mmCIF file of the C-alpha atoms, coordinates in Angstrom:
data_MODEL
# 
_entry.id   MODEL 
# 
loop_
_atom_site.group_PDB 
_atom_site.id 
_atom_site.type_symbol 
_atom_site.label_atom_id 
_atom_site.label_alt_id 
_atom_site.label_comp_id 
_atom_site.label_asym_id 
_atom_site.label_entity_id 
_atom_site.label_seq_id 
_atom_site.pdbx_PDB_ins_code 
_atom_site.Cartn_x 
_atom_site.Cartn_y 
_atom_site.Cartn_z 
_atom_site.occupancy 
_atom_site.B_iso_or_equiv 
_atom_site.pdbx_formal_charge 
_atom_site.auth_seq_id 
_atom_site.auth_comp_id 
_atom_site.auth_asym_id 
_atom_site.auth_atom_id 
_atom_site.pdbx_PDB_model_num 
ATOM 1   C CA . UNK A 1 1   ? 56.472 -4.007  -48.152 1.00 0.00 ? 1   UNK A CA 1 
ATOM 2   C CA . UNK A 1 2   ? 58.646 -2.074  -45.686 1.00 0.00 ? 2   UNK A CA 1 
ATOM 3   C CA . UNK A 1 3   ? 57.899 -3.580  -42.293 1.00 0.00 ? 3   UNK A CA 1 
ATOM 4   C CA . UNK A 1 4   ? 56.328 -6.916  -43.201 1.00 0.00 ? 4   UNK A CA 1 
ATOM 5   C CA . UNK A 1 5   ? 59.435 -8.769  -44.446 1.00 0.00 ? 5   UNK A CA 1 
ATOM 6   C CA . UNK A 1 6   ? 61.033 -7.896  -41.122 1.00 0.00 ? 6   UNK A CA 1 
ATOM 7   C CA . UNK A 1 7   ? 58.484 -10.216 -39.517 1.00 0.00 ? 7   UNK A CA 1 
ATOM 8   C CA . UNK A 1 8   ? 60.150 -13.026 -41.433 1.00 0.00 ? 8   UNK A CA 1 
ATOM 9   C CA . UNK A 1 9   ? 63.444 -12.124 -39.768 1.00 0.00 ? 9   UNK A CA 1 
ATOM 10  C CA . UNK A 1 10  ? 61.704 -11.924 -36.375 1.00 0.00 ? 10  UNK A CA 1 
ATOM 11  C CA . UNK A 1 11  ? 60.345 -15.453 -36.844 1.00 0.00 ? 11  UNK A CA 1 
ATOM 12  C CA . UNK A 1 12  ? 63.806 -16.702 -37.884 1.00 0.00 ? 12  UNK A CA 1 
ATOM 13  C CA . UNK A 1 13  ? 65.292 -14.959 -34.845 1.00 0.00 ? 13  UNK A CA 1 
ATOM 14  C CA . UNK A 1 14  ? 62.781 -16.657 -32.523 1.00 0.00 ? 14  UNK A CA 1 
ATOM 15  C CA . UNK A 1 15  ? 63.672 -20.021 -34.060 1.00 0.00 ? 15  UNK A CA 1 
ATOM 16  C CA . UNK A 1 16  ? 67.365 -19.409 -33.372 1.00 0.00 ? 16  UNK A CA 1 
ATOM 17  C CA . UNK A 1 17  ? 66.758 -17.989 -29.910 1.00 0.00 ? 17  UNK A CA 1 
ATOM 18  C CA . UNK A 1 18  ? 64.684 -21.007 -28.864 1.00 0.00 ? 18  UNK A CA 1 
ATOM 19  C CA . UNK A 1 19  ? 66.516 -23.775 -30.698 1.00 0.00 ? 19  UNK A CA 1 
ATOM 20  C CA . UNK A 1 20  ? 70.125 -22.856 -29.984 1.00 0.00 ? 20  UNK A CA 1 
ATOM 21  C CA . UNK A 1 21  ? 69.975 -23.736 -26.273 1.00 0.00 ? 21  UNK A CA 1 
ATOM 22  C CA . UNK A 1 22  ? 67.536 -26.623 -26.814 1.00 0.00 ? 22  UNK A CA 1 
ATOM 23  C CA . UNK A 1 23  ? 69.773 -28.237 -29.436 1.00 0.00 ? 23  UNK A CA 1 
ATOM 24  C CA . UNK A 1 24  ? 72.834 -27.767 -27.232 1.00 0.00 ? 24  UNK A CA 1 
ATOM 25  C CA . UNK A 1 25  ? 71.065 -29.393 -24.284 1.00 0.00 ? 25  UNK A CA 1 
ATOM 26  C CA . UNK A 1 26  ? 69.781 -32.236 -26.469 1.00 0.00 ? 26  UNK A CA 1 
ATOM 27  C CA . UNK A 1 27  ? 73.252 -32.904 -27.875 1.00 0.00 ? 27  UNK A CA 1 
ATOM 28  C CA . UNK A 1 28  ? 74.767 -32.796 -24.379 1.00 0.00 ? 28  UNK A CA 1 
ATOM 29  C CA . UNK A 1 29  ? 71.994 -35.065 -23.046 1.00 0.00 ? 29  UNK A CA 1 
ATOM 30  C CA . UNK A 1 30  ? 71.428 -32.618 -20.202 1.00 0.00 ? 30  UNK A CA 1 
ATOM 31  C CA . UNK A 1 31  ? 69.357 -33.833 -17.252 1.00 0.00 ? 31  UNK A CA 1 
ATOM 32  C CA . UNK A 1 32  ? 67.107 -30.800 -17.741 1.00 0.00 ? 32  UNK A CA 1 
ATOM 33  C CA . UNK A 1 33  ? 66.346 -31.824 -21.306 1.00 0.00 ? 33  UNK A CA 1 
ATOM 34  C CA . UNK A 1 34  ? 65.724 -35.465 -20.316 1.00 0.00 ? 34  UNK A CA 1 
ATOM 35  C CA . UNK A 1 35  ? 63.019 -34.248 -17.926 1.00 0.00 ? 35  UNK A CA 1 
ATOM 36  C CA . UNK A 1 36  ? 61.291 -32.457 -20.823 1.00 0.00 ? 36  UNK A CA 1 
ATOM 37  C CA . UNK A 1 37  ? 61.952 -34.655 -23.882 1.00 0.00 ? 37  UNK A CA 1 
ATOM 38  C CA . UNK A 1 38  ? 62.615 -38.017 -22.267 1.00 0.00 ? 38  UNK A CA 1 
ATOM 39  C CA . UNK A 1 39  ? 65.650 -40.265 -22.337 1.00 0.00 ? 39  UNK A CA 1 
ATOM 40  C CA . UNK A 1 40  ? 67.967 -40.380 -25.322 1.00 0.00 ? 40  UNK A CA 1 
ATOM 41  C CA . UNK A 1 41  ? 66.288 -42.541 -27.945 1.00 0.00 ? 41  UNK A CA 1 
ATOM 42  C CA . UNK A 1 42  ? 65.995 -42.856 -31.704 1.00 0.00 ? 42  UNK A CA 1 
ATOM 43  C CA . UNK A 1 43  ? 62.859 -40.706 -31.565 1.00 0.00 ? 43  UNK A CA 1 
ATOM 44  C CA . UNK A 1 44  ? 64.620 -37.952 -29.650 1.00 0.00 ? 44  UNK A CA 1 
ATOM 45  C CA . UNK A 1 45  ? 67.592 -38.136 -32.027 1.00 0.00 ? 45  UNK A CA 1 
ATOM 46  C CA . UNK A 1 46  ? 65.248 -37.658 -35.001 1.00 0.00 ? 46  UNK A CA 1 
ATOM 47  C CA . UNK A 1 47  ? 63.670 -34.681 -33.198 1.00 0.00 ? 47  UNK A CA 1 
ATOM 48  C CA . UNK A 1 48  ? 67.164 -33.280 -32.608 1.00 0.00 ? 48  UNK A CA 1 
ATOM 49  C CA . UNK A 1 49  ? 67.941 -33.604 -36.328 1.00 0.00 ? 49  UNK A CA 1 
ATOM 50  C CA . UNK A 1 50  ? 64.705 -31.807 -37.169 1.00 0.00 ? 50  UNK A CA 1 
ATOM 51  C CA . UNK A 1 51  ? 65.488 -29.019 -34.684 1.00 0.00 ? 51  UNK A CA 1 
ATOM 52  C CA . UNK A 1 52  ? 69.062 -28.689 -36.012 1.00 0.00 ? 52  UNK A CA 1 
ATOM 53  C CA . UNK A 1 53  ? 67.716 -28.355 -39.559 1.00 0.00 ? 53  UNK A CA 1 
ATOM 54  C CA . UNK A 1 54  ? 65.311 -25.581 -38.529 1.00 0.00 ? 54  UNK A CA 1 
ATOM 55  C CA . UNK A 1 55  ? 68.123 -23.901 -36.572 1.00 0.00 ? 55  UNK A CA 1 
ATOM 56  C CA . UNK A 1 56  ? 70.504 -24.087 -39.547 1.00 0.00 ? 56  UNK A CA 1 
ATOM 57  C CA . UNK A 1 57  ? 67.973 -22.683 -42.035 1.00 0.00 ? 57  UNK A CA 1 
ATOM 58  C CA . UNK A 1 58  ? 66.881 -19.853 -39.756 1.00 0.00 ? 58  UNK A CA 1 
ATOM 59  C CA . UNK A 1 59  ? 70.518 -19.042 -38.891 1.00 0.00 ? 59  UNK A CA 1 
ATOM 60  C CA . UNK A 1 60  ? 71.361 -18.903 -42.594 1.00 0.00 ? 60  UNK A CA 1 
ATOM 61  C CA . UNK A 1 61  ? 68.403 -16.596 -43.313 1.00 0.00 ? 61  UNK A CA 1 
ATOM 62  C CA . UNK A 1 62  ? 69.350 -14.317 -40.427 1.00 0.00 ? 62  UNK A CA 1 
ATOM 63  C CA . UNK A 1 63  ? 73.029 -14.296 -41.371 1.00 0.00 ? 63  UNK A CA 1 
ATOM 64  C CA . UNK A 1 64  ? 72.251 -13.367 -44.967 1.00 0.00 ? 64  UNK A CA 1 
ATOM 65  C CA . UNK A 1 65  ? 69.242 -11.192 -44.046 1.00 0.00 ? 65  UNK A CA 1 
ATOM 66  C CA . UNK A 1 66  ? 67.219 -13.398 -46.395 1.00 0.00 ? 66  UNK A CA 1 
ATOM 67  C CA . UNK A 1 67  ? 63.548 -12.374 -46.273 1.00 0.00 ? 67  UNK A CA 1 
ATOM 68  C CA . UNK A 1 68  ? 62.481 -14.678 -49.113 1.00 0.00 ? 68  UNK A CA 1 
ATOM 69  C CA . UNK A 1 69  ? 58.812 -15.557 -48.616 1.00 0.00 ? 69  UNK A CA 1 
ATOM 70  C CA . UNK A 1 70  ? 59.131 -18.952 -50.305 1.00 0.00 ? 70  UNK A CA 1 
ATOM 71  C CA . UNK A 1 71  ? 61.747 -20.089 -47.773 1.00 0.00 ? 71  UNK A CA 1 
ATOM 72  C CA . UNK A 1 72  ? 59.671 -18.696 -44.901 1.00 0.00 ? 72  UNK A CA 1 
ATOM 73  C CA . UNK A 1 73  ? 56.511 -20.309 -46.264 1.00 0.00 ? 73  UNK A CA 1 
ATOM 74  C CA . UNK A 1 74  ? 58.056 -23.778 -46.367 1.00 0.00 ? 74  UNK A CA 1 
ATOM 75  C CA . UNK A 1 75  ? 60.007 -23.574 -43.094 1.00 0.00 ? 75  UNK A CA 1 
ATOM 76  C CA . UNK A 1 76  ? 57.359 -21.852 -40.991 1.00 0.00 ? 76  UNK A CA 1 
ATOM 77  C CA . UNK A 1 77  ? 54.573 -23.809 -42.661 1.00 0.00 ? 77  UNK A CA 1 
ATOM 78  C CA . UNK A 1 78  ? 56.295 -27.050 -41.690 1.00 0.00 ? 78  UNK A CA 1 
ATOM 79  C CA . UNK A 1 79  ? 56.643 -25.826 -38.109 1.00 0.00 ? 79  UNK A CA 1 
ATOM 80  C CA . UNK A 1 80  ? 53.028 -24.667 -37.936 1.00 0.00 ? 80  UNK A CA 1 
ATOM 81  C CA . UNK A 1 81  ? 51.783 -28.052 -39.116 1.00 0.00 ? 81  UNK A CA 1 
ATOM 82  C CA . UNK A 1 82  ? 53.902 -30.227 -36.841 1.00 0.00 ? 82  UNK A CA 1 
ATOM 83  C CA . UNK A 1 83  ? 53.405 -28.000 -33.808 1.00 0.00 ? 83  UNK A CA 1 
ATOM 84  C CA . UNK A 1 84  ? 49.627 -27.929 -34.322 1.00 0.00 ? 84  UNK A CA 1 
ATOM 85  C CA . UNK A 1 85  ? 49.435 -31.681 -34.941 1.00 0.00 ? 85  UNK A CA 1 
ATOM 86  C CA . UNK A 1 86  ? 51.274 -32.262 -31.670 1.00 0.00 ? 86  UNK A CA 1 
ATOM 87  C CA . UNK A 1 87  ? 48.315 -30.707 -29.854 1.00 0.00 ? 87  UNK A CA 1 
ATOM 88  C CA . UNK A 1 88  ? 46.160 -33.570 -31.104 1.00 0.00 ? 88  UNK A CA 1 
ATOM 89  C CA . UNK A 1 89  ? 48.680 -36.411 -30.884 1.00 0.00 ? 89  UNK A CA 1 
ATOM 90  C CA . UNK A 1 90  ? 50.415 -35.768 -27.564 1.00 0.00 ? 90  UNK A CA 1 
ATOM 91  C CA . UNK A 1 91  ? 48.352 -37.252 -24.772 1.00 0.00 ? 91  UNK A CA 1 
ATOM 92  C CA . UNK A 1 92  ? 49.934 -35.301 -21.903 1.00 0.00 ? 92  UNK A CA 1 
ATOM 93  C CA . UNK A 1 93  ? 48.396 -31.852 -22.347 1.00 0.00 ? 93  UNK A CA 1 
ATOM 94  C CA . UNK A 1 94  ? 50.333 -30.537 -19.332 1.00 0.00 ? 94  UNK A CA 1 
ATOM 95  C CA . UNK A 1 95  ? 53.661 -30.547 -21.168 1.00 0.00 ? 95  UNK A CA 1 
ATOM 96  C CA . UNK A 1 96  ? 54.969 -26.963 -21.328 1.00 0.00 ? 96  UNK A CA 1 
ATOM 97  C CA . UNK A 1 97  ? 56.712 -27.687 -24.648 1.00 0.00 ? 97  UNK A CA 1 
ATOM 98  C CA . UNK A 1 98  ? 53.341 -28.418 -26.246 1.00 0.00 ? 98  UNK A CA 1 
ATOM 99  C CA . UNK A 1 99  ? 51.928 -24.999 -25.333 1.00 0.00 ? 99  UNK A CA 1 
ATOM 100 C CA . UNK A 1 100 ? 55.161 -23.124 -26.022 1.00 0.00 ? 100 UNK A CA 1 
ATOM 101 C CA . UNK A 1 101 ? 55.249 -24.714 -29.480 1.00 0.00 ? 101 UNK A CA 1 
ATOM 102 C CA . UNK A 1 102 ? 51.736 -23.458 -30.136 1.00 0.00 ? 102 UNK A CA 1 
ATOM 103 C CA . UNK A 1 103 ? 52.784 -19.905 -29.266 1.00 0.00 ? 103 UNK A CA 1 
ATOM 104 C CA . UNK A 1 104 ? 55.564 -20.171 -31.850 1.00 0.00 ? 104 UNK A CA 1 
ATOM 105 C CA . UNK A 1 105 ? 53.092 -21.611 -34.384 1.00 0.00 ? 105 UNK A CA 1 
ATOM 106 C CA . UNK A 1 106 ? 50.834 -18.596 -33.839 1.00 0.00 ? 106 UNK A CA 1 
ATOM 107 C CA . UNK A 1 107 ? 53.784 -16.222 -34.349 1.00 0.00 ? 107 UNK A CA 1 
ATOM 108 C CA . UNK A 1 108 ? 54.819 -17.984 -37.556 1.00 0.00 ? 108 UNK A CA 1 
ATOM 109 C CA . UNK A 1 109 ? 51.197 -18.002 -38.765 1.00 0.00 ? 109 UNK A CA 1 
ATOM 110 C CA . UNK A 1 110 ? 50.956 -14.269 -38.129 1.00 0.00 ? 110 UNK A CA 1 
ATOM 111 C CA . UNK A 1 111 ? 54.236 -13.741 -39.983 1.00 0.00 ? 111 UNK A CA 1 
ATOM 112 C CA . UNK A 1 112 ? 53.091 -15.700 -43.027 1.00 0.00 ? 112 UNK A CA 1 
ATOM 113 C CA . UNK A 1 113 ? 49.609 -14.193 -43.195 1.00 0.00 ? 113 UNK A CA 1 
ATOM 114 C CA . UNK A 1 114 ? 50.661 -10.575 -42.739 1.00 0.00 ? 114 UNK A CA 1 
ATOM 115 C CA . UNK A 1 115 ? 53.613 -10.930 -45.124 1.00 0.00 ? 115 UNK A CA 1 
ATOM 116 C CA . UNK A 1 116 ? 51.422 -12.563 -47.764 1.00 0.00 ? 116 UNK A CA 1 
ATOM 117 C CA . UNK A 1 117 ? 48.743 -9.870  -47.410 1.00 0.00 ? 117 UNK A CA 1 
ATOM 118 C CA . UNK A 1 118 ? 51.374 -7.117  -47.641 1.00 0.00 ? 118 UNK A CA 1 
ATOM 119 C CA . UNK A 1 119 ? 52.422 -8.385  -51.070 1.00 0.00 ? 119 UNK A CA 1 
# 
């Protein structure tokens, strides 16, 4: 059990590392973020809320060093599903966010599988 729960913290850290600047840019309606996520709209605001929720949960888990598998399973599982579904639903396959999201989904999948198998 020694090293595997640390993967949970690594996945939370990646969430914070990626989402902190993205959420800030979304909230500031930065031109850079508009080029990636489109103009400010209800859809983008819902996405921002979703990102802020993931950021808050991962920040909490990092701040408290919480390695609870049930929290990781729900949070990372949610991310894995929505990031994988986006591969099928987003028509523009050249979007960098699409492929970057899949890399994160693979990391979270690895975290969940290896942590589960270690228990």
